[in-house]
C-alpha positions in Angstrom: -16.0 -26.0 -7.8 -18.0 -28.9 -9.1 -21.8 -28.6 -9.0 -24.1 -31.5 -9.7 -27.8 -30.9 -9.8 -30.4 -33.7 -9.7 -34.0 -33.0 -10.7 -36.7 -35.6 -10.1 -40.4 -35.4 -11.2 -43.1 -37.3 -9.4 -46.8 -37.2 -10.6 -49.4 -38.0 -8.0 -53.1 -38.9 -8.3 -54.0 -35.3 -7.2 -51.9 -33.7 -10.0 -49.3 -32.5 -7.7 -45.8 -31.9 -9.1 -42.9 -32.4 -6.7 -39.6 -30.8 -7.6 -36.6 -31.8 -5.6 -33.5 -29.8 -6.3 -30.3 -30.7 -4.4 -26.8 -29.3 -4.7 -23.9 -31.6 -4.0 -20.7 -29.7 -3.4 -17.4 -31.6 -3.6 -14.3 -29.4 -4.0 -11.0 -28.3 -2.8 -12.3 -24.9 -1.7 -10.0 -21.9 -1.7 -11.3 -20.3 1.5 -10.7 -16.7 2.4 -7.5 -17.3 4.3 -7.0 -15.3 7.5 -3.8 -15.6 9.4 -5.2 -14.6 12.7 -8.0 -17.2 12.6 -5.6 -19.9 11.3 -3.1 -19.4 14.0 -5.9 -19.3 16.6 -7.5 -22.5 15.4 -4.3 -24.5 15.0 -2.4 -23.0 18.0 0.5 -22.2 15.7 3.0 -19.4 16.3 4.0 -16.7 13.9 7.7 -15.8 13.6 8.5 -12.6 15.4 8.2 -9.5 13.2 11.6 -8.3 14.6 13.3 -11.3 13.2 12.9 -9.8 9.7 15.4 -7.0 9.8 14.9 -5.9 6.2 11.2 -5.5 6.8 11.8 -3.5 10.0 14.1 -1.1 8.1 11.5 -0.7 5.3 9.0 0.6 7.8 11.1 3.4 9.2 10.3 7.0 8.5 12.4 8.9 6.0 13.0 11.5 8.6 15.7 10.6 11.1 16.3 11.9 14.6 18.8 14.7 14.6 17.8 16.2 11.3 17.3 20.0 11.2 14.5 22.0 9.6 13.0 25.5 9.8 9.6 25.8 11.5 7.2 28.6 11.9 7.4 30.2 15.3 4.2 29.6 17.4 4.3 32.9 19.3 5.4 35.2 16.5 3.8 35.6 13.1 5.9 35.4 9.9 9.0 34.3 11.8 10.8 31.0 11.8 13.4 29.1 13.8 15.5 26.1 13.4 14.3 22.9 15.1 15.7 19.4 15.6 13.8 16.2 15.0 13.7 14.3 18.3 11.7 11.3 17.2 9.2 10.2 14.6 5.8 8.4 14.7 4.6 7.7 11.2 4.0 11.1 9.6 4.2 12.8 13.0 7.5 14.5 14.1 8.5 15.5 17.7 10.5 18.7 17.4 12.6 20.8 19.7 13.7 24.4 18.9 17.4 24.8 18.8 18.6 26.6 21.9 16.7 24.6 24.4 19.6 22.1 24.8 18.4 19.1 26.8 15.3 20.9 28.1 12.2 18.9 27.0 9.5 21.2 28.2 8.9 23.0 24.9 9.0 19.9 22.7 6.0 19.7 20.3 4.4 17.4 17.8 3.6 18.3 14.3 2.2 16.6 11.2 4.4 16.6 8.2 1.4 16.7 5.9 -0.1 19.9 7.5 2.6 21.8 9.4 4.7 24.5 7.8 8.1 22.9 7.6 11.0 23.8 5.5 14.6 22.7 4.9 17.4 24.7 6.5 18.2 27.7 4.2 14.6 28.2 3.1 14.3 31.5 5.1 17.4 32.9 3.5 16.2 32.0 0.1 12.7 33.5 0.6 13.7 36.6 2.7 12.0 35.3 5.9 13.0 36.2 9.4 14.8 33.6 11.6 14.1 34.5 15.2 14.4 32.3 18.4 11.3 31.8 20.5 10.5 34.4 23.1 11.2 31.9 26.0 14.9 31.6 25.1 15.5 34.9 23.3 17.8 36.1 26.0 19.7 32.9 26.4 22.5 33.8 23.9 23.8 37.2 22.9 24.9 36.1 19.4 22.3 33.8 17.8 24.1 33.9 14.5 27.2 32.4 16.0 25.1 29.8 17.9 23.4 28.7 14.7 26.7 28.3 12.8 27.9 26.0 15.6 24.6 24.2 15.8 24.3 23.5 12.1 27.9 22.6 11.4 28.1 18.9 10.5 24.3 18.5 10.9 21.9 17.2 8.2 18.9 19.1 7.1 15.6 17.3 6.3 15.4 16.8 2.5 13.3 19.4 0.7 11.5 16.8 -1.4 10.2 15.1 1.8 8.8 18.4 3.1 7.2 19.7 -0.1 5.7 18.2 -3.3 4.3 14.7 -4.1 6.9 12.9 -1.9 5.9 14.9 1.2 5.7 12.8 4.3 6.4 9.5 2.6 8.3 6.7 4.2 11.6 5.6 2.6 10.2 2.6 0.8 7.3 4.6 -0.6 9.7 6.9 -2.4 10.3 4.2 -4.9 7.5 4.6 -7.4 6.8 2.8 -10.7 9.1 4.0 -13.4 12.0 4.9 -11.2 15.4 4.0 -12.6 18.2 2.3 -10.6 21.5 0.7 -11.5 21.8 -3.1 -10.9 25.1 -4.9 -10.4 25.6 -7.7 -12.9 25.0 -11.2 -11.5 28.3 -12.5 -12.8 30.6 -9.4 -13.0 30.7 -7.3 -9.8 32.3 -4.3 -11.6 29.6 -4.1 -14.2 26.2 -2.3 -13.8 23.2 -1.6 -16.0 20.1 0.5 -15.5 16.7 -1.1 -14.6 13.2 0.3 -14.3 10.9 -0.3 -11.4 7.7 -2.1 -12.7 6.2 -2.7 -9.3 6.9 -1.9 -5.6 5.4 -4.2 -3.1 6.4 -3.0 0.4 10.0 -2.5 -0.8 10.1 -5.7 -2.9 10.8 -4.5 -6.4 10.0 -6.0 -9.8 12.7 -4.7 -12.1 13.2 -4.9 -15.8 16.5 -4.1 -17.5 16.4 -0.9 -19.6 16.3 -2.1 -23.2 14.3 -5.3 -22.6 10.5 -5.4 -22.9 9.9 -9.1 -22.2 8.4 -9.6 -18.8 9.9 -13.1 -18.6 13.3 -11.4 -18.0 12.0 -9.4 -15.0 13.7 -9.9 -11.7 12.5 -9.4 -8.1 14.8 -7.8 -5.5 14.3 -6.2 -2.1 15.3 -2.5 -2.3 18.0 -3.1 0.4 19.8 -5.6 -1.9 23.5 -4.7 -2.2 23.2 -5.1 -6.0 21.0 -2.0 -6.3 22.5 1.5 -6.5 21.3 4.9 -7.5 21.5 6.0 -11.2 25.1 7.3 -11.8 26.7 5.1 -9.2 28.8 3.2 -11.8 30.2 6.4 -13.4 31.0 8.0 -10.0 32.9 4.9 -8.9 34.8 4.3 -12.2 32.8 1.1 -12.9 31.5 -0.2 -16.2 28.0 0.4 -17.5 27.3 -2.5 -19.8 24.2 -4.5 -20.8 23.5 -7.6 -18.6 25.6 -10.7 -19.5 23.5 -13.5 -18.0 21.5 -16.0 -20.1 22.7 -14.3 -23.4 20.6 -11.2 -22.6 23.3 -9.0 -24.2 22.7 -10.6 -27.6 19.0 -9.6 -27.6 19.8 -6.1 -28.7 22.5 -4.4 -30.8 25.0 -2.1 -29.1 23.3 1.0 -30.5 19.9 -0.2 -29.3 21.2 -0.7 -25.8 22.9 2.7 -25.8 19.8 4.5 -27.1 17.6 2.8 -24.5 20.0 3.8 -21.7 20.0 7.5 -22.9 16.3 7.7 -23.0 15.9 6.1 -19.5 18.6 8.5 -18.1 16.9 11.6 -19.5 13.6 10.3 -18.1 15.1 9.7 -14.7 16.7 13.2 -14.4 13.2 14.7 -14.6 12.2 13.0 -11.4 15.3 11.5 -9.7 15.0 8.8 -7.1 15.7 10.4 -3.7 19.1 9.3 -2.2 17.2 8.6 1.1 16.2 5.3 -0.5 19.8 4.0 -0.1 20.5 5.3 3.4 20.0 1.9 5.0 22.1 -0.1 2.5 24.7 -2.1 4.4 28.3 -1.4 3.8 30.1 -4.5 2.5 32.7 -6.1 4.8 36.1 -7.1 3.4 36.6 -10.9 2.9 39.6 -13.2 3.4 38.8 -15.9 0.8 41.5 -17.0 -1.6 41.1 -18.8 -5.0 40.9 -22.6 -4.6 39.3 -22.6 -1.1 36.5 -25.0 -0.5 33.3 -24.3 1.4 29.6 -25.4 1.7 26.7 -23.5 0.2 23.0 -23.8 -0.3 22.6 -24.6 -4.0 22.0 -21.4 -5.9 19.8 -23.0 -8.6 18.0 -25.6 -6.5 17.9 -24.3 -2.9 16.7 -27.6 -1.5 20.1 -29.0 -0.6 23.6 -27.9 0.4 26.6 -28.8 -1.8 30.4 -28.3 -1.8 31.6 -25.3 -3.7 34.9 -23.7 -4.6 36.3 -20.1 -4.7 37.3 -19.8 -8.4 38.1 -16.1 -8.6 38.8 -13.2 -6.2 37.9 -9.8 -7.8 38.9 -7.5 -5.0 38.6 -7.2 -1.2 34.8 -7.2 -1.4 33.8 -9.7 -4.1 34.8 -13.3 -5.0 33.4 -15.9 -7.3 32.1 -19.3 -6.3 31.4 -22.4 -8.5 29.3 -25.4 -7.5 31.6 -28.5 -7.6 30.9 -30.8 -10.5 33.7 -33.2 -11.6 32.0 -34.5 -14.7 33.6 -33.6 -18.0 30.4 -32.3 -19.7 29.3 -30.2 -16.7 27.8 -26.7 -17.2 29.4 -24.6 -14.4 27.1 -22.9 -12.0 28.8 -19.7 -10.8 27.7 -16.9 -8.5 29.3 -13.7 -7.2 29.6 -13.5 -3.4 30.8 -11.2 -0.7 31.8 -11.7 3.0 28.2 -11.3 4.2 26.5 -13.3 1.4 23.7 -15.5 2.9 23.9 -19.3 2.7 27.7 -19.7 2.5 29.0 -22.0 5.2 32.4 -23.4 6.4 33.5 -26.9 5.6 32.0 -29.6 8.0 29.1 -27.3 8.8 26.6 -30.0 7.6 28.3 -32.7 9.6 28.3 -30.6 12.8 24.6 -29.7 12.4 23.4 -33.2 11.3 22.4 -32.1 7.8 23.0 -34.1 4.6 25.6 -32.7 2.2 25.0 -33.3 -1.5 27.8 -35.3 -3.1 29.5 -33.5 -6.0 28.6 -34.9 -9.4 31.4 -37.1 -10.7 32.9 -37.9 -7.3 33.2 -41.7 -7.1 33.1 -42.3 -3.4 29.5 -43.1 -2.2 30.1 -41.8 1.3 31.3 -38.2 1.1 34.1 -37.3 3.4 35.7 -33.8 3.4 39.2 -35.1 4.3 39.2 -37.5 1.3 37.6 -34.9 -1.0 40.2 -32.2 -0.1 43.0 -34.7 -0.6 41.5 -35.8 -3.9 41.1 -32.3 -5.2 44.3 -30.9 -3.7 42.4 -28.0 -2.2 42.2 -26.3 1.2 39.1 -25.6 3.3 38.2 -22.0 3.9 39.0 -20.9 7.5 36.1 -20.5 10.0 37.3 -16.9 10.3 35.9 -16.2 6.9 32.3 -16.8 8.1 31.1 -14.3 10.6 27.9 -15.0 12.4 27.7 -18.6 11.0 25.4 -19.7 13.8 22.9 -16.9 14.5 19.2 -17.8 14.2 17.6 -14.3 14.8 14.8 -15.8 16.9 13.4 -18.2 14.4 12.2 -21.6 15.8 10.8 -24.8 14.4 7.1 -24.8 13.6 6.9 -21.0 13.4 4.9 -19.6 10.4 5.8 -16.9 7.9 5.5 -15.9 4.3 8.2 -16.8 1.8 9.1 -16.4 -1.9 8.8 -19.5 -4.0 12.3 -20.0 -5.3 11.1 -21.6 -8.5 8.6 -18.8 -9.1 10.0 -15.5 -7.6 6.7 -13.6 -8.2 4.8 -16.0 -5.9 4.7 -15.7 -2.1 3.5 -18.6 -0.1 2.4 -19.5 3.4 5.4 -21.3 4.9 6.2 -23.3 8.0 9.7 -23.7 9.5 10.3 -27.4 9.7 13.8 -27.1 11.1 16.4 -24.5 12.2 20.1 -25.3 11.9 22.5 -22.4 12.8 21.6 -19.6 10.4 19.6 -21.7 8.0 15.8 -22.3 7.9 14.0 -25.2 6.2 10.7 -24.0 4.9 7.7 -26.0 3.8 5.7 -23.9 1.3 1.9 -24.5 1.4 -0.7 -24.3 -1.3 1.6 -25.2 -4.2 0.1 -27.0 -7.2 3.2 -29.1 -7.5 4.7 -30.3 -4.2 8.4 -29.5 -3.8 11.0 -30.3 -1.1 11.6 -28.0 1.8 13.5 -25.0 0.6 16.5 -23.7 2.5 16.9 -20.0 3.2 19.3 -17.9 5.3 17.9 -16.0 8.3 19.2 -12.8 6.7 17.4 -13.6 3.4 15.3 -10.8 2.0 12.9 -13.4 0.5 11.1 -14.2 3.8 8.5 -12.0 5.4 6.4 -11.9 8.6 2.8 -13.1 8.8 0.4 -10.6 7.4 3.0 -8.9 5.1 1.2 -9.7 1.9 -2.1 -8.5 3.2 -0.6 -5.3 4.5 0.8 -4.6 1.0 -2.1 -5.8 -1.0 -0.2 -8.7 -2.6 -1.7 -12.2 -3.3 -0.6 -14.9 -0.9 -0.6 -18.6 -1.9 -2.1 -20.3 1.1 -3.4 -23.6 2.3 -6.3 -25.2 0.5 -9.2 -26.6 2.5 -10.9 -29.7 1.3 -14.7 -29.4 1.5 -17.3 -32.2 0.9 -20.8 -31.4 1.8 -24.4 -31.9 0.5 -26.6 -28.8 0.9 -30.3 -28.7 0.2 -30.9 -25.4 -1.6 -34.6 -25.7 -2.1 -37.2 -28.4 -1.6 -40.7 -27.4 -2.7 -44.0 -28.6 -3.9 -45.7 -26.7 -6.7 -49.5 -26.5 -6.6 -50.7 -24.4 -9.5 -49.2 -20.9 -8.7 -48.7 -21.7 -5.0 -45.3 -22.7 -3.6 -45.0 -24.1 -0.1 -41.8 -24.9 1.7 -41.4 -28.6 2.2 -40.2 -30.0 5.6 -40.2 -28.4 9.0 -36.5 -27.7 8.9 -36.6 -25.4 5.8 -37.9 -21.9 5.7 -38.8 -19.5 3.0 -37.0 -16.2 2.2 -36.0 -13.9 5.0 -36.1 -10.2 4.1 -33.9 -7.4 5.2 -36.1 -4.3 5.3 -33.6 -1.5 4.9 -35.9 1.3 5.7 -36.9 0.1 9.1 -35.3 1.5 12.3 -31.9 -0.1 12.7 -31.4 0.7 16.4 -28.3 1.8 18.4 -26.1 -1.2 17.5 -26.4 -1.4 13.7 -25.1 1.0 11.1 -28.0 2.0 8.8 -25.7 2.7 5.9 -24.2 -0.8 6.1 -27.7 -2.3 6.4 -28.7 -0.6 3.2 -25.9 -2.3 1.4 -27.1 -5.8 2.4 -29.0 -8.1 0.0 -32.7 -7.7 0.2 -33.4 -11.3 0.9 -31.7 -14.5 2.0 -33.0 -18.0 1.4 -34.9 -20.2 1.0 -33.1 -23.1 2.6 -32.5 -24.8 5.9 -33.5 -22.7 8.8 -30.2 -22.8 10.6 -28.2 -22.1 7.4 -30.4 -19.1 6.4 -30.5 -17.6 9.9 -26.8 -18.0 10.4 -26.1 -16.2 7.1 -28.4 -13.3 7.9 -27.1 -13.0 11.4 -23.5 -12.9 10.1 -24.5 -10.0 7.8 -26.1 -8.1 10.7 -23.0 -8.6 12.8 -20.8 -7.2 10.1 -23.1 -4.2 9.8 -22.7 -3.3 13.4 -20.9 -0.3 14.9 -19.1 -2.7 17.3 -19.5 -6.3 16.1 -18.2 -7.7 19.4 -21.1 -6.1 21.3 -23.7 -7.5 18.9 -22.2 -10.9 19.3 -22.7 -10.6 23.1 -26.3 -9.5 22.6 -27.0 -12.4 20.3 -25.8 -14.8 22.9 -28.7 -13.7 25.1 -31.3 -14.7 22.5 -32.6 -18.0 23.8 -35.7 -19.9 24.7 -35.8 -23.3 26.4 -38.8 -24.3 24.3 -37.0 -23.8 21.0 -35.6 -26.6 18.9 -32.1 -25.3 18.4 -28.6 -26.2 17.2 -25.4 -24.4 18.1 -23.6 -22.4 15.4 -20.3 -20.4 15.7 -20.6 -16.8 14.6 -17.5 -14.6 13.9 -16.9 -10.9 13.8 -13.9 -8.6 13.1 -13.4 -5.2 14.5 -10.3 -3.0 14.3 -8.1 -5.9 13.4 -9.3 -8.2 16.1 -11.4 -11.3 15.7 -14.3 -12.3 17.9 -16.2 -15.6 18.1 -19.4 -16.6 19.8 -21.5 -19.7 20.0 -25.2 -19.1 19.5 -28.2 -21.4 19.6 -30.3 -21.0 16.3 -33.7 -22.4 15.8 -34.0 -25.4 13.4 -37.7 -25.5 12.5 -39.7 -23.2 10.3 -42.5 -22.6 12.8 -40.1 -20.9 15.2 -38.3 -18.6 12.7 -40.6 -15.6 13.1 -40.4 -15.7 16.9 -36.6 -16.1 16.7 -36.3 -13.1 14.3 -38.5 -11.0 16.6 -36.5 -11.9 19.6 -33.2 -11.0 17.9 -34.7 -7.6 16.8 -35.8 -7.0 20.4 -32.3 -7.8 21.7 -30.7 -5.4 19.2 -33.3 -2.8 20.0 -34.3 -2.3 16.4 -37.7 -2.4 14.6 -39.2 -6.0 14.8 -39.5 -5.9 11.0 -35.9 -5.1 10.3 -35.4 -8.7 9.2 -37.7 -11.7 9.0 -40.3 -13.4 6.8 -42.3 -10.2 6.4 -41.4 -7.9 3.6 -42.0 -4.1 4.2 -42.6 -2.1 1.0 -43.3 1.5 1.6 -44.4 1.9 5.2 -43.6 -0.3 8.2 -46.7 -1.4 10.1 -44.8 -0.5 13.3 -44.5 3.1 12.1 -40.8 3.0 12.9 -39.9 5.6 10.3 -40.7 8.4 12.8 -38.3 7.0 15.4 -34.8 8.5 15.8 -31.7 6.6 16.5 -31.8 7.4 20.2 -35.5 7.0 20.8 -37.5 3.9 20.1 -40.3 2.9 22.5 -41.6 -0.3 21.0 -40.1 -2.6 23.7 -42.0 -1.9 26.9 -41.5 1.8 26.4 -37.8 1.3 27.3 -35.6 4.1 26.2 -33.2 2.9 23.6 -30.0 4.5 22.5 -26.3 3.8 22.2 -25.4 1.1 24.6 -24.7 2.6 28.0 -21.9 1.6 30.3 -23.7 -1.4 31.7 -26.7 0.4 33.1 -30.2 0.4 31.6 -32.8 3.1 32.3 -35.7 1.9 34.4 -39.0 1.2 32.5 -40.8 4.3 31.7 -37.9 6.5 32.9 -37.4 8.9 30.0 -34.9 11.2 31.7 -31.5 11.6 30.2 -29.0 9.6 32.1 -26.1 11.5 33.6 -23.0 11.3 31.4 -20.4 9.1 33.0 -16.8 10.3 33.1 -14.5 8.4 30.8 -11.8 6.4 32.4 -8.3 6.6 31.0 -7.3 3.3 29.6 -4.7 1.7 27.4 -5.6 -0.6 24.5 -2.9 -2.8 23.0 -3.1 -3.8 19.4 -0.4 -5.1 17.1 1.2 -2.6 14.9 2.8 -3.3 11.6 4.6 -0.1 11.0 7.6 0.8 13.0 8.8 4.3 13.8 12.2 5.8 14.4 12.7 6.4 18.1 15.1 8.0 20.4 15.3 8.4 24.1 13.8 11.7 25.0 10.8 12.7 27.2 8.6 15.7 27.5 6.3 17.0 30.2 3.8 18.5 27.7 3.8 16.2 24.8 3.4 12.4 24.6 6.2 10.8 22.8 8.2 7.6 22.0 11.3 6.4 23.6 13.5 3.4 23.0 14.8 0.5 25.0 18.2 -1.1 24.3 16.9 -4.4 23.0 14.7 -4.1 19.9 14.4 -7.9 19.4 10.8 -8.1 20.5 7.4 -7.7 19.0 6.1 -4.2 18.4 2.9 -3.0 19.9 1.1 0.3 19.9 -0.3 1.8 23.1 -3.1 4.3 22.3 -3.9 6.4 25.4 -7.4 7.7 25.8 -7.5 10.5 28.3 -10.2 12.2 30.3 -11.8 15.3 28.7 -10.7 17.6 31.5 -8.3 19.5 29.3 -9.0 20.7 25.7 -5.3 20.9 25.2 -5.0 17.2 25.9 -7.9 16.5 23.5 -6.1 18.4 20.8 -3.1 16.1 21.3 -5.1 12.8 21.3 -4.2 12.0 17.8 -0.5 12.1 18.6 -0.8 10.2 21.9 0.8 7.1 20.4 3.6 5.3 22.2 5.5 2.2 21.3 6.1 -0.5 23.8 7.8 -3.8 23.2 6.8 -7.3 24.4 9.1 -8.3 27.3 10.4 -4.7 27.4 9.2 -1.6 29.1 9.5 1.7 27.3 10.2 5.0 28.8 6.8 6.1 27.5 5.3 9.5 26.9 5.7 12.0 29.8 2.8 12.7 32.1 0.3 15.5 32.0 0.0 16.2 35.7 -3.8 16.3 35.9 -4.2 13.3 33.6 -1.7 11.0 35.1 -2.7 7.3 35.2 -3.3 6.7 38.8 -5.7 5.0 41.1 -7.8 7.1 43.4 -8.7 4.2 45.6 -7.9 4.9 49.2 -5.0 3.0 50.7 -4.9 1.9 54.3 -3.0 4.4 56.5 -0.3 1.9 57.3 0.2 1.2 53.6 0.5 4.9 52.6 3.8 5.9 51.1 5.6 9.2 51.8 8.1 10.2 49.0 11.1 12.5 49.5 11.5 13.3 45.9 9.1 13.5 42.9 9.0 10.1 41.1 8.8 11.9 37.8 12.4 12.8 38.4 13.6 9.4 39.5 16.4 7.8 37.5 16.7 4.1 36.8 18.8 3.7 39.9 16.2 5.4 42.0 13.5 3.1 40.7 15.8 0.0 41.4 16.5 1.3 44.9 12.7 1.6 45.6 11.9 -1.8 44.2 14.7 -3.3 46.2 13.2 -1.8 49.4 9.9 -3.6 48.9 8.8 -7.2 49.0 9.4 -7.3 45.2 13.2 -7.0 45.5 13.7 -10.0 43.3 12.3 -8.1 40.4 14.7 -5.1 40.7 17.0 -6.7 38.1 14.2 -6.4 35.4 13.9 -2.7 36.1 17.6 -2.3 35.8 17.9 -4.3 32.5 14.9 -2.4 31.0 16.1 1.1 32.0 12.8 1.9 33.7 12.9 5.4 35.2 10.3 7.2 37.2 8.2 8.3 34.3 8.0 4.8 32.9 7.2 3.4 36.4 4.1 5.6 36.8 2.7 4.3 33.5 2.9 0.7 34.5 -0.4 -1.1 35.0 -1.3 -4.8 35.6 -1.9 -5.6 31.9 1.4 -4.0 30.8 3.3 -5.6 33.6 2.0 -9.1 32.7 2.4 -8.6 29.0 5.6 -6.7 28.8 7.6 -8.0 31.8 6.4 -11.6 31.2 5.3 -12.0 34.9 2.7 -14.4 36.2 -0.5 -13.1 37.7 0.6 -13.5 41.4 4.0 -11.6 41.2 2.4 -9.1 38.8 -0.3 -8.2 41.3 2.3 -8.0 44.1 4.4 -5.6 42.0 1.5 -3.5 40.9 0.5 -2.9 44.5 3.9 -1.3 45.1 3.6 0.8 42.0 0.2 1.9 43.0 1.6 3.1 46.3 4.0 5.3 44.4 1.2 6.6 42.1 -1.0 7.6 45.0 1.9 9.2 46.8 2.8 11.1 43.7 -0.8 12.3 43.2 -1.2 13.5 46.7 2.3 15.1 47.1 3.4 16.4 43.7 0.6 16.4 41.2 -0.8 19.7 42.3 
């Protein structure tokens, strides 16, 4: 940032010295980039998280539904029983004791980090008793025979995920710095060499070949890349273990040095082997049908800014073949790459022509206008059949002008803000923002593991190259006259320092600990600038910044000389904005500060032009957080639910009963889910279509039941945009219902309990109402009775994509069912 300061001296007849100091700021400012604010300000759209399949897989739990483990019996001390994992939610597991079959009533949640969980066989090894729960003890006469059948062919939960340093970690987190893997050679598919993990960023690994110490030779790969295998893979599959051949790397060390480095790395890896769970999601390679000599089109491997003709030059086996970029010049250096049937960015002949995309003419080909028919005749080759290219047209939900984060192909360690400029079939054209050197739009496949959803870098603590904002402003930092030792602020629009008096009473809205961390003073400078800065600090020090923003909007006086300023706040991942009128003149600053303090119900000296040293003149030190009587003797405490106590009324207001509500916030981490329900424990279930944006529904229940309060931390359910989940089963007394009275003619009488309704029963009911046209949605989304009872107006609008009118109409019918359920079956 460039700063230019000008200082001018003026000597007057009265001996006054005027010092004018101005700061002129002209720069390309690297602002603190925030995706949410940027998308909101520009009206842009982020690419759906579910379009990034590799990221979705990386967020899954290491525990899979169906795994078996041994769990302590709740009703019997020092005994254990085998349980099955029903579903996972982060480090929480929903378990069912073996023997209950399809009965969900005894399903229970446990935390991997705190519960006593063991792999199958642990009891036998430690002389512990395996005993079925009392509720099903008489169900089978021979439990040993039952367990043999139950465990045959099943998979136990890995011991290292239940105990030790890897306990409870997700799959991607099992890969730690220093781990050793085997990497397939870039040019020989039957050759592997060991590589060490230098860095793991959300599954994106920085790898260095064992035996090389130069970081310039490091490579970046996502952990799901088919080139990565566990240590020992090559030997087990009768493949070669040789130093890397690319770019003359093999010549950097002698044969004995390579071997010595490999032996040391292998010995190191055996002490703490990489869990095989890391490779559970690696895709199996499909067989290909390419033959040597075939022609096709491909995004240039070295310069992914254009598409060029390529040839199959070698077929290794049914899985791998070699491709070479066509170059007919005599002195050409061949560009070769190993491919398989599912390699991204390989396309059939004429793909560019059919999609209106330019095809790069091969070097040395004389014809100015490239034509495949002439080229094939000229080279005597054949075009690869379209049957060789499965899924050549899928787009995975990406659209033009969507935003995402992408790897810079010329600098693999750099991730940039990127905008999709066009989508053609399975290819995306990305414009990378914030680069010091502009480059053409790069082309990536929709299945590429070098693209990531908005917010991925922030979630993984990795720097993101983002847009630069050009700033040009002149700001008066200080204008003052000096008379002897006395300094006076010059101009009515500038104020002196405003102090934050940390010891003063902070009121019910502001966190005293955060206030104590603020600077002791702000300014001097323009009134509006200084006040906006100090108000922003107070907002960020609040328990609930959004509430403070609302309170500050009420600070206004028609006699003030004001200007409008936008204040921002963040709370629990959400951004809030508010426009506030701030005074412009120095003579009104004190009154403004006092009015703000009054609105925030804190000491009038908490901030302002007065500095408080040891003791506040208002004697606010004696006040507690819930009692401060400065303002009209009004009782002040935590903000009530919209009701203020009357003046002078010091009685404790009656506690209002909390309403059950659902708050929807975007969630980055996805869980493994399976379609089960329980009547005692909340849980997660899955719809058929997962191509939608993941949200988390956090249910806050009434404090009627201590048992429900104990379960509140696991009351997390996943719902999908434009999908309805079969969500967590209902606690009878805490069911989401409306207690409003319905008119007698609108009251519904049910023949069966809606909790037991199937999808067909729900569809039949909707068809019988005036919302029959929506029955198809319920059928498509597999909404059963339990899911129906959880629907509310916000979820219907958000998840079923209905307009307000039809949504209200539908909710009226759902409300009838809820009321009938509550009156007929809830007791």
